[in-house]
N, C-alpha and C positions, 0 to 999 in steps of 0.2 A: 504494500500500500504506500503510494507516494505521499509526501507531506503536502498540506494545502499550499496552493500557489501564492497565497497572501503572506506566507511566513517571511518575517524580516530576519536577515542574517547579521551577526556581529561584524563590524568592519574588519577588513584585512589589515592586520598589524604586523610589524617586523617579526621575523622568526629566524632560527638558525637552520643548519643542515640536519637531515636525518642521519643518525649515527647507529651503527650496529653494536649493541652492548654485548650481547651473546649471539650465538648462531640463531637466526630467525627471531631475534628479539631486538627491536629498534626503538629509538628514543629521539624526540625532537623538542626543542625548547623555543617558546615564543613569548609574546607580550600579553600581559593581562592588565586591563584598566577597569577600576570600579570606583563608584562614588559612595562613600560611607561616612555618615555622621558629619556631613559638610566638608569632607576632605576628598581630594582626588588621589587615589592610590594606584600606583603603577608598579607592578612586579613582573616576574617571569612565571611561566607555567609550562608544564610538560605534557606531551602526549606519548603514550606507549603503544607500539605496534607489534602485534604478535603474528607470526606467520606459521600456519599449520597446513602443510601441503601447499596448495596454490591459493589458499584463502587467507585474508588478512582480517584481524580484529583490531579495532581502534578503541583505546581506553583513555579517558580524560581528554577528549578531543581538543585540538588546536587547529584553527583554520590555516591552511597552507596556501601560498601563492601558486601561480600556474606552474612555475618550475618545480616547486615542491610537490604538487599534485602529479606531475609527470614522473618524478622520482618515486612517489608512492605507488603509482600504477605499474612501474617497472618491477616492483617487489612482488606483486600478486594482485588478486582481485579482492577489493574491499567487500567483505561479506557480512561483517558484524560491527556494530557500534555499541560500546558499553558505557553506561553511566553508573558509577559506584559512589559518587559523592553528592551530598545535598546542594552544595554551593557551586558545582560545576555543571557542564552541559550546555553552555551558551552556544557552542559550535556544532551541537548534534544535528540541528535542523539543516545546517549547510551541507553536512555529509549525507544526510538522508536524501536531500535534494540532488546532490552530486552523484550519488550511487543509489538510485531508486529501488534496486533489487536487494539492497542490504537490509538486515534486520536490526532494529533498535531494541536493546535490552536494558531494562532499568530495574532498580529495586522497587518492591511494592511500596506504594505511597508517594512515589515521585511524580511530579507534574511539571509542565512547562507553561510559562506565562504566554508563550506565543501559540499555544494550542497544539503543539506537536504531541503525537500519541505514540506510546510504546508498542512494539510488536510482541515482545516477550518479557516475562517476569524473570528476574534473577532470584533464585531461591536456594538456600543452603540444601545440599543433597539432591537438587533438581538437575534438569538438563542444562548443560553449559554450552557455550558457543564453539568451543574446541576441546578436544580430549586432553587429559592430563591437567585439568584445572578444577578448582573448587572455590567456593565462596564462604567468606567469614562475614557475619553480620554483627554490628554493635547493638546488642539487644537492649542496653540501657539508654541509648541515644534517643533523644526526643525528635530527631530528624533522621531520615534514612541515610545510612552510611555503611559502607562495606569495604572489604579488602579482598582482592583476588589473589589466590595462591596458585602458582604454576610449578608443576613438578618437573623442573628442568634445572640443571646446573647446581644441584643440591638444594633447590628450593628458592623460588623468587616470590616475594610479596610485591603486589602493585597496590598502592594506596592512593587516596585522593588527598583530603585535608587532614585526616585523622593523625597521620604521621608525616612529618616534613623533614627533609634533609638539607636545610639551607645552611651551608657552611661558609658562604660568601654571597655578596650581592653581585649579580652579573650585569651585563650591559643593557639588559631589558628593563632594569629598575630606573625610575626617575631618581635624581639625586636626593630629593626630599624624602621619598619613601625609603631609600637605602639608609639614610640617616636615622629615620624613625625606627626601622627594624633593628638597627644596631643599638639604639638607645633603649628599646623595649626588651632587649635580650633575646630576640627571636632567631639569632644566628647560632644555631646549635645543631649537631648531628642527630638524626633520628628523633626529632623533637616532637613533643605533644604540646601544642601551644595553649596558653590560657584563653586565647580568643576562641579557638574551636571548642574547648571544653565548656566555656561560658555559654556558647551558642547552642550546644547540643546536650549539655548536662550529663555527658557520658561518665560512667563510674569506673573505678579502677578494676573492678571485677572483670570487665570485658577485656582489658589489656592483659591481665594475668591469664585469662582463658586463651587468648591468642597465643601466648608463649607456650602454654601447655598442649595446645591442639595442633599447632602448625610448626612443621620443621622447615627452616629457611636459613639461607646464608646471605641473601641479597635483598635489597629494597629499591624499588623504583617508584617514586612518588610524584605527585602533581607539582610539587614545589621543591626545587633543589636538585643537586646532582645525584646520579646513581650511587648507592652505598653498596660496595662490593665486598664480599667475603666475611665481613664482620657485622652484618646487620643484626643478627640475633643477640650478640653480645652488647652491641651499642644500644639496641632497643631495651634490653633488660636493664641496663644502667639508667636509661631515661625513665623507665617506669618506676624504678626505685626512687629516683630523684624527685619526680613529679608527685608521686602518691605517698612516698615515705612509708611504704609497707603497711599503710592503713587499708582496710577493706579487702585483704587478700581472700 
């Protein structure tokens, strides 16, 4: 089902090159602009691309320019679009329009202000868009939020806003936002931010359950660079720091 023709797309903003992080696992960083509490915030955001056979799955979509789309098409056929975070999805409509035969997968309870409709529900233990993947849901979150687990390379987590790996501010940040992030202490590896916790009211129990039920070495998140080989250890340290062992 193609999206309504009246849908409005997010503007095309600068982005980088598609990078292959692991075999058949790709990553591209672009610009994000939001207006929040009277402030213009400009950061970077990432899209993850998973290739399974000839099919591509896009997670945490970032709109690409024509050259970027040609590169994307050279990798395979865009078959699936996944939304796993409550505050992302602004470019899902663009990709459903660009690839009308693709399927849009979202968590239950997610909606779009522009009227875009999901094709499939993402459900823990349910059908997934590609084999060797599973879904983790934050059960205590007041907004739909999940993490994708991929059974490759010793375990890869793909998160949206729940876990961020911002270890520096890149060229896609405005200077004002970069300064603000540093002053707020948001530049930390495998970080769980007070902003996201305040918006979702997610409890520590979800994060401890993630550590107990998911085996992983790597983290690819919507904000920040890939965290390779030490993601489990780094996230464990973060959870202890943020929640101070309360609510285990």
